[in-house]
C-alpha positions in Angstrom: 0.0 0.0 0.0 1.4 3.4 -1.0 1.6 6.2 1.7 -1.2 8.2 0.1 -3.4 5.1 0.0 -2.7 4.6 3.7 -3.5 8.2 4.4 -6.8 7.9 2.5 -7.7 4.7 4.4 -6.8 6.2 7.8 -8.9 9.3 6.9 -11.9 7.1 6.0 -11.5 5.0 9.1 -11.3 8.2 11.3 -14.4 9.7 9.7 -16.3 6.4 10.3 -15.5 6.7 14.0 -16.3 10.4 14.1 -12.8 11.6 14.7 -10.3 13.6 12.6 -6.7 13.2 11.7 -4.4 16.2 11.3 -1.8 16.3 8.5 1.2 14.3 9.5 -0.6 12.2 12.2 -0.4 9.0 10.2 3.4 9.4 9.7 3.9 10.4 13.3 2.0 7.3 14.6 3.8 5.0 12.3 7.2 6.4 13.4 6.1 6.0 17.1 5.0 2.4 16.4 8.4 1.7 14.7 10.3 3.1 17.7 8.3 1.0 20.1 8.8 -2.1 18.0 12.5 -1.7 17.8 13.1 -0.1 21.3 10.9 -2.4 23.4 9.5 -5.3 21.4 7.4 -5.8 18.3 4.1 -6.3 20.2 4.7 -2.9 21.9 4.0 -1.1 18.6 0.1 -1.5 18.6 0.0 -1.1 22.3 1.9 2.1 22.2 -0.2 3.6 19.4 -3.4 2.6 21.4 -2.0 4.3 24.5 -1.2 7.4 22.4 -4.7 7.4 21.0 -6.2 7.2 24.5 -4.0 10.2 25.6 -4.9 12.3 22.5 -8.5 11.4 23.1 -8.2 12.7 26.6 -7.0 16.1 25.3 -3.2 15.9 25.0 -1.5 16.7 21.7 0.0 13.9 19.6 3.3 15.8 19.7 3.4 15.9 23.5 2.2 12.3 23.7 4.9 11.1 21.2 7.6 12.9 23.1 6.6 11.3 26.4 6.2 7.8 24.9 9.7 8.1 23.3 11.1 8.7 26.8 9.3 5.6 28.0 10.7 3.6 25.1 14.2 4.9 25.7 13.9 3.9 29.4 12.7 0.4 28.5 15.7 0.1 26.3 18.0 1.2 29.1 16.4 -1.3 31.4 17.2 -4.1 29.0 20.8 -3.0 28.9 21.2 -2.9 32.6 
């Protein structure tokens, strides 16, 4: 699936649920999922994006949520090293 097709699908899915996506949200969420998959474990990717969605739904910005979750991902990686 091409990026523009994924954006179109995500937009349609969001509209179906009565929510909206901002430009760049799809790429930001995919990057966050990638970081979780590589920094924690693969199953952390969908869980991380779900948690991000819950936080955004509660009123936080995706930018703020992504920043905080990347700290948590980094801390998980450090725990694995120690």
